[in-house]
C-alpha positions as CSV (number, residue, x, y, z in Angstrom):
1,M,13.5,39.4,1.9
2,G,12.0,38.3,-1.4
3,E,10.9,34.9,-0.2
4,Q,8.4,34.4,2.5
5,P,6.4,31.2,3.9
6,I,3.0,31.1,2.9
7,F,1.7,27.9,4.3
8,S,2.9,25.6,7.2
9,T,2.1,22.3,8.6
10,R,3.7,19.4,10.6
11,A,4.9,16.2,9.2
12,H,7.2,13.5,9.4
13,V,9.7,13.4,6.4
14,F,10.8,10.6,4.4
15,Q,13.1,10.0,1.1
16,I,13.1,7.0,-1.1
17,D,16.3,5.0,-0.8
18,P,18.4,5.7,-3.6
19,S,19.8,2.1,-3.9
20,T,16.7,0.3,-3.9
21,K,14.1,2.9,-5.1
22,K,11.5,1.3,-3.1
23,N,12.0,1.6,0.7
24,W,11.4,4.9,2.6
25,V,14.3,6.2,4.7
26,P,13.2,9.0,7.5
27,T,15.1,12.1,7.2
28,S,13.8,13.4,10.5
29,K,13.5,11.6,13.8
30,H,10.5,13.4,14.7
31,A,7.5,15.5,13.1
32,V,9.0,18.8,11.5
33,T,7.8,22.0,10.1
34,V,7.0,21.9,6.3
35,S,6.3,25.3,4.7
36,Y,5.4,26.5,1.0
37,F,7.8,29.7,0.4
38,F,7.1,32.2,-2.4
39,D,10.1,34.1,-4.1
40,S,8.4,37.3,-5.5
41,T,11.7,38.4,-7.4
42,R,12.0,35.1,-9.3
43,N,8.1,34.0,-9.1
44,V,9.0,30.8,-7.7
45,Y,7.3,28.4,-5.3
46,R,9.2,26.2,-3.1
47,I,8.6,23.3,-0.5
48,I,11.3,23.9,2.4
49,S,11.7,21.9,5.7
50,L,14.5,22.4,8.3
51,D,15.6,19.9,10.9
52,G,17.6,22.1,13.1
53,S,20.1,23.8,10.7
54,K,19.7,21.1,8.1
55,A,17.7,21.5,5.0
56,I,16.0,18.0,4.5
57,I,13.7,19.4,1.9
58,N,14.3,21.8,-0.8
59,S,12.1,21.4,-3.6
60,T,11.2,23.9,-6.5
61,I,7.4,23.4,-7.7
62,T,7.3,22.8,-11.4
63,P,4.3,22.5,-13.6
64,N,5.0,18.7,-14.3
65,M,5.2,17.7,-10.7
66,T,2.4,15.6,-9.1
67,F,1.4,15.0,-5.6
68,T,0.0,11.5,-4.8
69,K,-1.9,10.4,-1.8
70,T,-0.8,6.8,-1.2
71,S,-2.6,6.3,2.1
72,Q,-5.0,8.4,4.4
73,K,-2.0,10.2,6.0
74,F,1.0,9.7,3.6
75,G,1.6,11.5,0.3
76,Q,4.6,11.6,-2.1
77,W,6.0,13.6,-5.0
78,A,9.0,13.3,-7.1
79,D,11.6,16.0,-7.7
80,S,13.7,15.5,-10.7
81,R,15.9,18.2,-9.9
82,A,16.8,16.8,-6.8
83,N,16.8,13.2,-8.2
84,T,14.8,11.9,-5.4
85,V,11.1,11.2,-4.3
86,Y,9.7,12.9,-1.1
87,G,7.3,11.4,1.3
88,L,5.5,13.1,3.9
89,G,3.5,11.3,6.9
90,F,0.7,13.7,8.5
91,P,-0.9,13.3,12.0
92,S,-4.2,13.2,10.0
93,E,-6.3,13.1,7.0
94,S,-7.3,16.6,7.0
95,H,-3.8,17.7,7.1
96,L,-2.8,15.6,4.3
97,A,-5.8,17.1,2.0
98,K,-5.1,20.6,3.1
99,F,-1.4,20.0,1.9
100,A,-2.2,18.4,-1.3
101,D,-5.0,21.3,-2.1
102,K,-2.1,23.6,-1.5
103,F,0.3,21.6,-3.8
104,V,-2.1,21.9,-6.6
105,E,-2.9,25.5,-6.1
106,F,0.8,26.6,-6.0
107,K,1.6,24.2,-9.0
108,E,-0.9,25.9,-11.2
109,A,0.2,29.3,-10.1
110,A,3.9,28.1,-11.0
111,R,2.6,27.0,-14.5
112,L,1.0,30.3,-15.2
113,A,4.1,32.0,-13.9
114,K,6.2,30.1,-16.4
115,E,3.9,30.9,-19.4
116,K,4.1,34.8,-18.5
117,S,7.8,34.5,-18.0
118,Q,8.1,32.7,-21.3
119,E,5.9,35.3,-23.2
120,K,7.7,38.1,-22.0
121,M,11.0,36.6,-23.1
122,E,9.6,36.2,-26.4
123,L,8.6,39.8,-26.5
124,T,11.7,41.3,-25.5
125,S,14.0,38.9,-27.6
126,T,15.8,40.8,-30.7
127,P,16.9,39.7,-33.9
128,S,20.7,40.3,-32.8
129,Q,20.0,38.0,-29.8
130,E,18.4,35.3,-32.0
131,S,21.3,35.4,-34.5
132,A,23.9,35.2,-31.7
133,P,23.9,31.3,-31.9
134,G,24.5,31.3,-35.6
135,D,27.6,33.7,-34.9
136,L,29.1,31.2,-32.5
137,L,28.5,28.4,-35.2
138,S,30.1,30.9,-38.0
139,P,33.4,29.2,-37.7
140,M,31.9,25.9,-38.5
141,T,30.6,26.6,-41.7
142,P,31.6,25.2,-44.9
143,E,32.5,29.1,-46.3
144,S,34.7,29.6,-43.4
145,I,36.7,26.4,-44.2
146,N,36.8,26.0,-47.9
147,G,36.6,29.8,-48.7
148,T,34.0,31.8,-50.8
149,E,33.7,31.3,-54.5
150,E,35.4,34.9,-54.9
151,E,38.2,34.0,-52.5
152,R,38.7,30.8,-54.5
153,V,38.8,32.8,-57.9
154,T,41.1,35.2,-56.6
155,V,43.6,32.6,-55.5
156,D,43.5,30.7,-58.6
157,A,43.4,33.8,-60.9
158,P,46.9,34.7,-61.0
159,P,48.5,31.2,-62.5
160,H,45.6,31.5,-64.9
161,S,46.0,35.0,-66.2
162,E,50.1,34.4,-66.5
163,A,49.5,31.4,-68.7
164,R,47.2,33.0,-70.8
165,G,49.3,36.1,-71.1
166,E,52.2,34.1,-72.2
167,P,51.2,33.3,-75.6
168,S,50.3,37.2,-76.6
169,H,53.8,38.2,-75.6
170,N,55.9,35.1,-77.1
171,A,53.6,34.5,-80.1
172,L,53.9,30.6,-80.0
173,P,52.2,28.4,-82.0
174,F,48.6,27.0,-81.4
175,S,49.9,23.4,-80.6
176,H,52.5,24.7,-78.1
177,S,49.6,26.9,-76.5
178,S,47.5,23.8,-76.2
179,T,50.3,21.9,-74.4
180,S,50.7,24.8,-72.0
181,M,47.1,24.9,-71.2
182,N,47.1,21.1,-70.6
183,K,50.0,21.4,-68.2
184,H,48.3,24.5,-66.5
185,W,45.1,22.5,-65.8
186,E,46.9,19.7,-64.5
187,A,48.8,21.9,-62.3
188,E,45.7,23.6,-61.0
189,L,44.1,20.1,-60.6
190,E,47.1,19.1,-58.5
191,A,46.7,22.6,-56.6
192,L,42.9,22.0,-56.0
193,K,43.6,18.3,-54.8
194,G,46.3,19.7,-52.2
195,N,43.6,22.3,-51.1
196,N,40.9,19.7,-50.7
197,A,43.4,17.6,-48.6
198,K,44.1,20.4,-46.5
199,L,40.3,21.4,-46.2
200,T,39.4,17.9,-45.4
201,A,42.2,18.0,-42.4
202,A,41.0,21.4,-41.4
203,L,37.4,20.0,-41.2
204,L,38.5,16.8,-39.2
205,E,40.3,19.1,-36.6
206,S,37.2,21.4,-36.4
207,T,35.1,18.4,-35.6
208,A,37.5,17.4,-32.9
209,N,37.4,20.8,-31.6
210,V,33.4,20.5,-31.6
211,K,33.6,17.6,-29.5
212,Q,36.0,19.2,-27.2
213,W,33.9,22.3,-26.8
214,K,30.8,20.0,-26.3
215,Q,32.8,18.4,-23.4
216,Q,33.6,21.7,-22.1
217,L,30.1,23.0,-22.4
218,S,28.7,20.1,-20.5
219,A,31.3,20.4,-17.6
220,Y,30.2,24.0,-17.4
221,Q,26.7,22.9,-17.2
222,E,27.3,20.6,-14.7
223,E,29.4,23.2,-12.5
224,A,26.5,25.8,-13.2
225,E,23.9,23.3,-11.8
226,R,26.0,22.3,-8.8
227,L,26.5,26.4,-8.2
228,H,22.9,26.7,-8.9
229,K,22.0,24.3,-6.1
230,R,24.5,25.7,-3.7
231,V,22.9,29.0,-4.3
232,T,19.5,27.4,-3.7
233,E,20.3,25.9,-0.5
234,L,22.2,29.1,0.6
235,E,18.7,31.1,-0.1
236,C,17.0,28.3,1.8
237,V,19.2,28.7,4.8
238,S,19.0,32.6,4.8
239,G,15.3,32.8,3.9
240,T,13.8,30.6,6.5
241,T,15.0,32.6,9.6
242,T,11.3,33.1,10.7
243,V,10.9,29.1,10.5
244,I,14.0,28.7,12.7
245,K,12.8,30.9,15.1
246,S,9.2,29.4,15.2
247,Q,10.8,25.9,15.4
248,K,13.0,27.2,18.2
249,S,10.1,28.2,20.0
250,E,8.3,24.9,19.2
251,L,11.2,22.8,20.4
252,N,11.5,24.8,23.7
253,H,7.7,24.1,24.1
254,T,8.4,20.8,23.3
255,I,11.3,20.4,26.0
256,E,9.1,22.0,28.7
257,E,6.4,19.5,28.0
258,L,8.7,16.6,28.0
259,E,10.2,17.9,31.3
260,L,6.7,18.0,32.7
261,A,6.0,14.5,31.5
262,L,9.2,13.2,32.7
263,K,8.7,14.7,36.2
264,A,5.3,12.7,36.2
265,K,7.0,9.6,35.0
266,E,9.4,10.0,38.1
267,E,6.4,10.5,40.4
268,E,4.5,7.5,38.9
269,L,7.7,5.5,39.2
270,E,8.0,6.3,42.9
271,R,4.4,5.4,43.6
272,L,5.1,2.0,41.7
273,K,8.0,1.4,43.8
274,E,5.8,2.2,46.9
275,E,3.1,-0.2,45.4
276,V,6.0,-2.8,44.8
277,V,7.0,-2.7,48.5
278,S,3.4,-3.1,49.7
279,A,3.0,-5.8,47.2
280,N,6.1,-7.6,48.8
281,E,4.6,-7.3,52.2
282,F,1.4,-8.5,51.1
283,Q,3.2,-11.6,49.6
284,S,4.9,-12.4,52.5
285,Q,1.6,-12.0,54.7
286,R,0.0,-14.5,52.1
287,D,2.7,-16.8,52.2
288,S,2.5,-17.0,56.1
289,L,-1.4,-17.2,55.9
290,T,-0.7,-20.1,53.3
291,H,1.2,-22.0,55.7
292,K,-1.1,-21.5,58.6
293,L,-3.9,-22.7,56.3
294,K,-1.9,-25.8,55.2
295,D,-1.4,-26.3,59.2
296,S,-5.1,-26.0,59.8
297,E,-6.0,-28.3,56.9
298,S,-3.5,-30.9,58.2
299,R,-5.0,-30.8,61.8
300,N,-8.5,-30.7,60.5
301,Q,-7.7,-34.0,58.7
302,T,-6.6,-35.5,62.1
303,L,-9.7,-34.2,64.0
304,E,-11.7,-35.6,61.0
305,G,-10.0,-39.1,61.7
306,Q,-10.5,-38.7,65.4
307,L,-14.0,-37.6,65.0
308,S,-14.8,-40.7,62.5
309,E,-13.2,-43.1,65.1
310,L,-15.3,-41.8,67.9
311,E,-18.5,-42.1,65.8
312,Q,-17.4,-45.7,65.1
313,R,-17.0,-46.1,68.8
314,L,-20.4,-44.4,69.7
315,E,-22.1,-46.5,67.1
316,S,-20.6,-49.9,68.7
317,S,-21.6,-48.7,72.0
318,Q,-25.0,-47.7,71.1
319,Q,-25.4,-51.2,69.4
320,E,-24.4,-52.8,72.9
321,Q,-26.6,-50.6,74.7
322,E,-29.4,-51.6,72.5
323,A,-28.5,-55.4,73.1
324,F,-28.2,-54.6,76.8
325,R,-31.7,-53.1,76.9
326,T,-33.2,-56.1,74.7
327,S,-31.6,-58.5,77.6
328,L,-33.0,-56.4,80.2
329,R,-36.5,-56.4,78.7
330,T,-36.4,-60.1,78.1
331,L,-35.5,-60.6,82.0
332,L,-38.1,-58.3,83.0
333,E,-40.5,-60.2,81.1
334,L,-39.4,-63.6,82.8
335,L,-39.3,-61.8,86.2
336,D,-42.9,-60.7,85.4
337,G,-43.8,-64.1,84.7
338,K,-42.2,-65.6,87.7
339,I,-43.7,-63.0,89.9
340,F,-47.2,-63.9,88.6
341,E,-46.6,-67.6,89.1
342,L,-45.2,-66.8,92.8
343,T,-48.4,-65.0,93.2
344,E,-50.7,-67.5,92.2
345,L,-48.7,-69.9,94.3
346,R,-49.1,-67.8,97.4
347,D,-52.7,-67.5,96.8
348,T,-53.1,-71.3,96.7
349,L,-51.1,-71.9,99.8
350,A,-53.2,-69.2,101.6
351,K,-56.3,-71.0,100.4
352,L,-54.9,-74.4,101.6
353,L,-53.9,-72.8,104.9
354,E,-57.6,-71.7,105.4
355,G,-59.2,-74.8,104.4
356,S,-57.2,-76.8,106.8
């Protein structure tokens, strides 16, 4: 095959919204392979990307294209042939920089290839080929419509020769000859006016035919452009078999990774379900402990009330005991005084008994 991929990368593909010309519309649900292709038979560089079997990018690189970095991971370029603007979102800044460098490189190569092609066409062109457009336009030249000078003389000559030959055979007077010449010239003038009117009508008809030919040529050009796009799409589909295979292998690998991730997610979901059951059990235990704590707090408040009451009673009994002790001390002091007086009285009575 003449067309082969020379550089590939992964990116998210976007196209400008044709209605607003401002917003980006994603043309792929995930990152796809974007490749540079080189057609050695036509010496053409193209950017091609497939989403399954659908070509979402089919852009031929021309010397007047420009790749613009609009952010650290996004770049865009305009394709006048496709009448759209393509945008690529890359996974990193380095991928964007490498793609932009390749764009500049292949754009310069396309420019050099175009210049060489033009030089080759100029060298191989011949005078017969250069005169071909003139041959196509030859029916429109004034000579072809009005006739050449020689043809007009040939057409006008017979009446003139007959008018001039008539005096020599009939030998008419000079005045009659002058009148005949005037009539001849008047007839020739009328003939010229008629020819002029016919030529004018022919010119108008030719102008109308030119307009019709231009419309047909425009229709043929549009049809040729449509066929060219169709051929390009078919070449894209047929020339990217390797890309499709690589994408298929990448998709299979991606599916395996997704299946493993799904299995891991299912295991994690089961673990989370068990944790939820455990959490529910812990919640019921917490509610039970909370209820018991509330009962304990209510009992504690009751006991605190009883303790406060007992403390008040103890304090009042202590006060009563202190008062009782004070009373006993007072009685003891009085009793001691009475005992001392009785002792003195006994001693006095004893002394009196001894003295009597």
